[in-house]
Each structure stands twice: as structure tokens, then as C-alpha cells.
Backbone as a printed PyTorch tensor [residue, N CA C, xyz], in Angstrom:
tensor([[[ 90.7590,  89.6550, 115.7700],
         [ 92.1420,  89.7040, 116.0630],
         [ 92.5800,  89.7990, 117.2790]],

        [[ 92.8800,  88.7660, 117.7820],
         [ 93.2590,  88.7150, 119.4470],
         [ 94.2370,  89.4290, 119.9690]],

        [[ 95.1820,  89.5350, 119.2950],
         [ 96.6730,  89.8390, 119.5860],
         [ 97.3050,  91.2850, 118.7200]],

        [[ 96.6190,  91.7330, 118.2590],
         [ 96.7050,  92.8650, 117.1830],
         [ 95.5630,  93.9950, 117.1790]],

        [[ 96.5130,  95.1500, 117.1110],
         [ 95.8790,  96.3950, 117.4080],
         [ 96.1220,  96.9480, 115.9240]],

        [[ 95.4230,  98.0670, 115.6740],
         [ 95.5640,  99.1820, 114.3660],
         [ 96.1960,  99.9360, 114.5130]],

        [[ 97.0330, 100.2460, 113.3200],
         [ 97.7960, 101.3070, 113.1340],
         [ 96.7630, 102.6350, 112.3940]],

        [[ 96.5400, 103.5960, 113.0700],
         [ 95.3980, 104.6270, 112.4380],
         [ 95.9330, 105.8150, 111.8870]],

        [[ 97.0890, 106.4490, 112.8130],
         [ 97.3690, 107.6530, 112.3550],
         [ 98.5670, 107.8500, 111.4920]],

        [[ 98.8080, 108.8510, 110.9360],
         [ 99.5250, 108.9810, 109.8100],
         [101.1010, 108.9480, 110.3970]],

        [[101.3030, 109.2790, 111.6850],
         [102.8880, 109.5240, 112.0820],
         [103.0860, 108.0290, 112.2490]],

        [[102.3930, 107.0910, 112.9730],
         [102.4510, 105.7750, 113.0670],
         [102.9580, 105.1330, 111.9390]],

        [[102.5780, 105.3340, 110.8950],
         [102.6100, 104.6690, 109.7490],
         [104.0780, 105.1610, 109.3740]],

        [[104.4500, 106.6070, 109.0690],
         [105.6810, 107.0920, 108.7610],
         [106.8160, 106.6720, 109.5330]],

        [[106.5410, 106.5720, 110.8920],
         [107.9160, 106.0330, 111.8500],
         [108.0370, 104.4610, 111.4850]],

        [[106.9680, 103.6250, 111.1210],
         [107.5270, 102.3630, 110.5670],
         [108.1150, 102.1330, 109.0910]],

        [[107.5140, 103.3030, 108.4530],
         [108.4380, 103.3950, 107.1220],
         [109.9890, 103.8340, 106.9250]],

        [[110.0200, 104.7920, 107.9780],
         [111.6130, 105.6330, 108.4340],
         [112.2610, 104.6280, 109.0930]],

        [[111.9730, 103.7660, 110.3020],
         [112.6920, 103.3530, 110.8770],
         [112.5910, 101.8770, 110.8740]],

        [[111.5660, 101.1050, 110.1140],
         [111.5760,  99.9070, 110.0340],
         [112.3090,  99.1500, 108.8980]],

        [[112.1450,  98.1550, 108.2610],
         [113.0240,  97.4130, 107.1560],
         [111.8250,  96.8970, 106.5890]],

        [[112.0420,  96.6700, 105.0650],
         [110.9240,  96.0610, 104.5480],
         [111.2460,  95.0690, 103.4200]],

        [[110.6830,  93.9620, 103.2460],
         [110.5980,  93.3180, 102.2530],
         [109.6850,  93.0360, 101.2400]],

        [[109.9020,  92.7430,  99.8740],
         [108.6210,  93.0280,  99.1940],
         [108.5380,  91.8810,  98.1490]],

        [[107.3760,  91.1790,  97.5250],
         [107.2840,  90.2370,  96.6030],
         [106.4610,  90.9630,  95.5610]],

        [[106.1920,  89.8690,  94.7710],
         [105.3320,  90.6270,  93.8500],
         [103.9250,  91.1120,  93.8050]],

        [[103.1630,  90.7390,  95.0690],
         [101.8300,  91.2570,  95.4400],
         [101.5880,  92.1510,  96.6340]],

        [[102.7220,  92.0410,  97.3240],
         [102.9900,  92.8140,  98.8260],
         [104.2300,  93.3600,  99.2410]],

        [[104.0720,  94.4360,  99.9130],
         [105.4370,  94.8350, 100.5040],
         [105.1970,  95.3470, 102.1330]],

        [[105.9160,  94.9560, 102.9710],
         [105.8270,  94.6740, 104.4220],
         [106.9960,  95.2980, 104.9360]],

        [[106.5590,  96.1370, 105.5790],
         [107.3130,  96.8980, 106.5840],
         [107.1940,  96.2980, 107.9070]],

        [[108.3910,  96.0980, 108.8440],
         [108.2530,  95.8240, 110.2320],
         [109.1130,  96.7500, 111.0810]],

        [[108.7240,  96.7880, 112.2520],
         [109.2570,  97.5910, 113.3130],
         [108.8520,  96.9030, 114.6640]],

        [[110.0010,  96.8160, 115.4120],
         [109.8990,  96.1350, 116.5510],
         [109.1170,  97.1410, 117.4910]],

        [[108.3460,  96.8820, 118.2280],
         [107.8050,  97.9120, 119.3100],
         [108.1180,  97.1320, 120.8490]],

        [[107.8310,  97.6830, 121.8840],
         [108.1000,  97.4120, 123.2920],
         [106.6780,  96.5230, 123.9360]],

        [[105.8200,  96.4250, 122.9670],
         [104.5590,  95.9100, 123.7770],
         [104.4560,  94.3800, 123.4390]],

        [[103.3280,  93.7720, 124.1050],
         [103.2820,  92.1830, 123.9690],
         [102.0850,  92.1860, 122.7380]],

        [[101.5460,  93.1730, 122.0010],
         [100.8330,  93.0090, 120.8940],
         [101.7330,  93.4650, 119.4820]],

        [[101.0760,  93.4370, 118.6830],
         [101.2620,  93.8180, 117.1640],
         [100.4220,  94.8180, 116.7370]],

        [[101.0660,  95.8670, 116.1260],
         [100.0960,  96.7420, 115.6370],
         [100.0530,  96.6690, 114.2270]],

        [[ 98.9210,  96.5320, 113.4440],
         [ 98.6170,  96.2530, 112.0180],
         [ 98.4720,  97.4890, 110.9560]],

        [[ 99.2300,  97.7410, 110.0160],
         [ 98.5150,  98.7010, 109.3420],
         [ 98.0710,  98.4500, 107.9850]],

        [[ 97.3320,  98.4790, 107.1610],
         [ 97.1590,  98.2130, 105.5330],
         [ 96.9580,  99.2000, 105.1100]],

        [[ 97.5890,  99.2750, 103.7390],
         [ 97.8860, 100.3230, 102.9920],
         [ 97.3520,  99.6910, 101.4240]],

        [[ 96.1340, 100.4630, 100.7770],
         [ 95.8850, 100.2470,  99.3240],
         [ 95.8010, 101.0590,  98.3310]],

        [[ 96.6540, 101.5560,  97.6330],
         [ 96.6190, 102.7540,  96.8440],
         [ 95.2950, 102.8610,  95.7070]],

        [[ 95.1270, 104.0520,  95.4650],
         [ 93.9040, 103.9950,  94.4270],
         [ 94.3500, 103.2020,  92.8100]],

        [[ 95.8320, 103.1380,  92.6780],
         [ 96.2170, 102.3280,  91.6730],
         [ 95.8650, 101.3200,  91.5770]],

        [[ 95.6770, 100.4570,  92.6460],
         [ 94.9890,  99.3960,  92.9030],
         [ 93.4480,  99.1140,  91.9520]],

        [[ 92.8250, 100.2500,  92.0730],
         [ 91.3310,  99.8860,  91.5580],
         [ 90.3610, 100.6900,  92.2920]],

        [[ 89.2550, 100.5470,  92.0440],
         [ 88.3360, 101.7220,  92.7900],
         [ 87.9310, 100.9200,  94.0200]],

        [[ 87.0140, 101.5510,  94.8050],
         [ 86.6890, 101.6310,  96.2520],
         [ 86.2740, 100.0750,  96.5760]],

        [[ 85.4870,  99.6900,  95.3260],
         [ 85.3540,  98.1530,  95.7110],
         [ 86.2550,  97.1850,  95.7000]],

        [[ 87.3290,  97.5260,  94.6390],
         [ 88.5320,  96.0600,  94.8600],
         [ 89.4980,  96.7380,  95.7110]],

        [[ 89.5720,  97.8200,  96.3900],
         [ 90.4160,  98.4580,  97.2570],
         [ 89.9880,  97.7530,  98.5220]],

        [[ 88.5220,  97.9790,  98.6930],
         [ 88.0050,  97.0140,  99.9220],
         [ 88.4340,  95.5820,  99.8350]],

        [[ 87.9290,  95.1350,  99.1960],
         [ 87.9830,  93.5150,  98.8070],
         [ 89.5790,  93.3050,  98.9980]],

        [[ 90.3970,  93.7740,  98.6050],
         [ 91.9850,  93.3990,  98.7650],
         [ 92.1620,  93.7840, 100.1800]],

        [[ 91.8990,  95.0370, 101.0600],
         [ 92.0620,  95.3060, 102.2380],
         [ 91.3900,  93.8280, 103.1940]],

        [[ 90.2220,  93.4110, 102.8200],
         [ 89.7150,  92.4520, 103.4270],
         [ 90.3700,  91.0090, 103.5210]],

        [[ 90.8440,  90.9240, 102.1630],
         [ 91.8050,  89.8810, 101.8490],
         [ 93.0820,  89.6840, 102.6680]],

        [[ 93.5150,  90.7770, 102.8170],
         [ 95.0120,  91.0490, 103.6230],
         [ 94.4860,  90.7330, 105.2940]],

        [[ 93.7910,  91.4450, 105.6240],
         [ 93.3030,  91.3450, 107.1190],
         [ 92.8620,  90.1280, 107.3520]],

        [[ 92.1300,  88.8110, 106.6780],
         [ 91.6330,  87.8620, 106.8410],
         [ 92.9890,  86.8830, 106.7260]],

        [[ 93.8480,  87.1070, 105.8260],
         [ 94.9490,  86.3120, 106.0780],
         [ 95.7440,  86.3800, 106.7190]],

        [[ 96.0590,  87.6750, 107.3850],
         [ 96.9200,  87.9770, 108.7440],
         [ 95.9110,  87.4520, 109.9690]],

        [[ 94.8270,  87.2560, 110.0100],
         [ 93.8430,  87.1090, 111.1250],
         [ 93.7800,  85.4560, 111.2380]],

        [[ 94.0680,  84.8210, 110.5100],
         [ 93.8690,  83.5230, 110.4530],
         [ 95.5820,  82.8040, 110.7230]],

        [[ 96.2910,  83.3560, 110.5240],
         [ 97.6530,  83.0780, 110.7100],
         [ 98.2600,  83.5860, 112.0180]],

        [[ 97.5140,  84.5560, 112.8860],
         [ 97.9120,  85.1140, 113.7490],
         [ 98.8270,  84.6230, 114.6610]],

        [[ 98.1550,  83.4550, 115.3310],
         [ 98.7250,  82.5890, 116.0660],
         [100.2580,  82.4390, 115.9660]],

        [[100.6520,  82.4740, 114.5200],
         [101.8260,  81.7120, 114.2890],
         [102.8580,  83.0130, 114.0530]],

        [[102.4550,  84.3140, 114.2070],
         [103.3190,  85.3830, 113.8750],
         [103.9180,  85.9960, 115.7800]],

        [[105.1720,  85.9840, 115.5660],
         [105.5680,  86.7500, 116.8680],
         [105.0670,  88.1800, 117.1540]],

        [[105.0330,  88.2150, 118.6060],
         [104.5770,  89.0530, 119.2930],
         [105.3460,  90.3550, 119.3110]],

        [[105.0470,  91.8100, 119.3840],
         [105.8110,  92.8410, 119.6230],
         [106.4640,  93.6550, 118.2850]],

        [[105.6710,  93.8690, 117.2600],
         [105.9010,  94.4330, 116.1030],
         [104.8640,  95.2290, 115.6360]],

        [[105.4540,  96.2490, 114.9170],
         [104.5100,  97.1100, 114.2220],
         [104.5890,  96.8090, 112.6740]],

        [[103.5060,  96.3500, 112.2040],
         [103.3940,  95.6680, 110.9620],
         [102.7530,  96.4730, 109.8020]],

        [[103.1820,  96.8080, 108.4680],
         [102.4190,  97.7230, 107.7800],
         [102.2770,  97.0990, 106.5050]],

        [[101.3020,  96.5590, 105.8570],
         [101.3020,  95.8910, 104.8650],
         [100.8290,  96.6080, 103.4910]],

        [[101.6010,  96.5370, 102.5610],
         [101.2310,  97.4360, 101.6450],
         [100.8640,  96.6540, 100.1770]],

        [[ 99.6250,  97.0620,  99.6070],
         [ 99.3450,  95.7080,  98.4370],
         [ 99.7580,  96.6240,  97.0290]],

        [[100.2860,  95.8790,  96.0580],
         [100.5740,  96.3430,  94.8940],
         [ 99.6440,  95.9930,  93.8900]],

        [[ 99.6960,  96.8210,  92.6810],
         [ 98.6230,  96.6680,  91.7380],
         [ 98.2160,  95.1240,  91.5560]],

        [[ 99.0440,  94.2970,  91.3330],
         [ 98.8440,  92.9710,  91.1190],
         [ 97.5850,  92.4050,  92.0190]],

        [[ 97.7640,  93.0470,  92.9200],
         [ 96.6940,  92.2000,  94.0860],
         [ 95.4210,  92.3950,  93.7590]],

        [[ 94.9340,  93.1060,  92.6070],
         [ 93.5330,  93.4630,  92.2880],
         [ 92.8220,  91.9360,  91.7950]],

        [[ 93.7180,  91.3570,  91.0270],
         [ 93.3760,  90.0820,  90.4990],
         [ 93.4770,  88.7160,  91.2990]],

        [[ 94.0720,  88.7290,  92.2810],
         [ 94.4670,  87.4110,  92.7620],
         [ 93.2050,  86.9940,  94.1070]],

        [[ 93.2930,  85.7910,  94.4010],
         [ 92.4740,  85.0990,  95.3340],
         [ 93.1600,  84.8080,  96.6440]],

        [[ 91.8580,  84.5480,  97.5330],
         [ 92.4100,  84.5690,  98.9400],
         [ 93.6980,  83.5510,  99.3130]],

        [[ 93.8990,  82.4960,  98.6870],
         [ 95.2840,  81.3070,  98.7360],
         [ 96.6350,  81.8880,  98.2330]],

        [[ 96.1690,  83.1670,  97.1560],
         [ 97.6640,  83.6670,  96.7110],
         [ 98.0420,  84.6700,  97.5780]],

        [[ 96.8950,  85.3330,  98.2750],
         [ 97.2040,  86.3820,  99.0040],
         [ 97.6800,  85.8250, 100.3390]],

        [[ 97.3490,  84.6840, 100.9250],
         [ 98.0930,  84.1370, 101.9830],
         [ 99.1820,  83.7840, 101.9490]],

        [[ 99.3880,  82.9680, 100.9330],
         [100.9530,  82.5660, 100.1290],
         [101.9340,  83.7950, 100.1290]],

        [[101.7030,  85.0620, 100.0640],
         [102.3630,  85.8630,  99.4200],
         [102.8070,  86.5970, 101.0340]],

        [[101.6060,  86.5090, 101.7840],
         [101.9220,  87.3330, 102.9830],
         [102.8820,  86.2680, 103.8420]],

        [[102.4920,  84.9000, 104.1220],
         [103.2180,  84.1590, 104.7990],
         [104.7860,  84.0450, 104.3760]],

        [[105.1730,  84.2420, 103.1100],
         [106.3600,  84.1810, 102.5160],
         [107.1500,  85.2530, 103.0990]],

        [[106.4120,  86.5840, 102.8770],
         [106.9010,  87.8190, 103.5030],
         [107.4040,  87.8560, 105.1330]],

        [[106.4800,  87.1120, 105.6300],
         [106.6260,  87.4020, 107.1340],
         [107.8320,  86.2890, 107.6170]],

        [[107.9370,  85.0320, 106.7820],
         [109.0720,  84.2200, 107.1190],
         [110.3380,  84.8650, 106.4380]],

        [[110.3200,  85.7340, 105.7620],
         [111.3650,  86.4150, 105.1340],
         [112.0220,  87.2400, 106.1490]],

        [[110.9400,  87.8270, 107.2830],
         [111.3500,  88.8010, 108.1190],
         [111.6330,  88.2010, 109.3420]],

        [[111.5880,  86.6910, 109.4710],
         [111.7170,  86.0910, 110.7190],
         [110.7990,  85.8310, 111.7570]],

        [[109.5050,  86.5170, 111.5100],
         [108.4290,  86.6360, 112.6380],
         [107.2870,  85.5570, 112.4370]],

        [[107.6890,  84.8460, 111.1970],
         [106.3980,  83.6910, 111.1330],
         [107.1250,  82.6200, 111.9090]],

        [[106.5490,  82.0090, 112.7920],
         [106.5360,  80.7130, 113.7000],
         [106.5200,  79.4080, 112.8300]]])
């Protein structure tokens, strides 16, 4: 990911949850908070409700890959937290990508 750093600390996630705005669909919830940098910061959260560790890792990889391939079309300067829902356990890459693009367009950060 060329233009993106990771959110790793709990306080970074909490600030996006508390100050940002969220939009959800059937598979994902996306929180967005504007930052004053020229890069995006991405955080991915997959709950244990989604499944065991193999399934959670797969969902995380699908989300990260969907984001990476569309990274050039996403505006810079945002903290983005993507939360998966239980229905993500059964979907494939194309459906994940459509869900992510749909939410980014609703947030008006997808070009």
C-alpha cells in the first residue's frame, strides 16, 4: 500500500470511533475521520463473531486487498477504520470489493 499507513494503537481506533462518521452496509461498517496528513491511515477490525482465526485472517486479507487495489481512487488525508460483520465469513473477493467501494462512495472519498 503506497499511500497508506496502519492504525495500530487502541487510542487511534477510539478517536476514529468517537469523532468520525460511520456508514454501514450488509457486510462492512466504515468509519472515516479527516486527518491533517497527506496519507491515509487504515485500521481493520474483524470480531471473533465472524469465525475462527483462519476465517478472520481470510476476511482481513480480503479487505486489505480490496483496499489496496482501489487505493489510487481514494482521496488522501483520512483515518479509515473498516469493521467486518458476521456475513463477511461467506463472501468472495468481488463481493467484498463491491461492499467496500459502495461505502467509500457514500463517504464521498472514492474518486
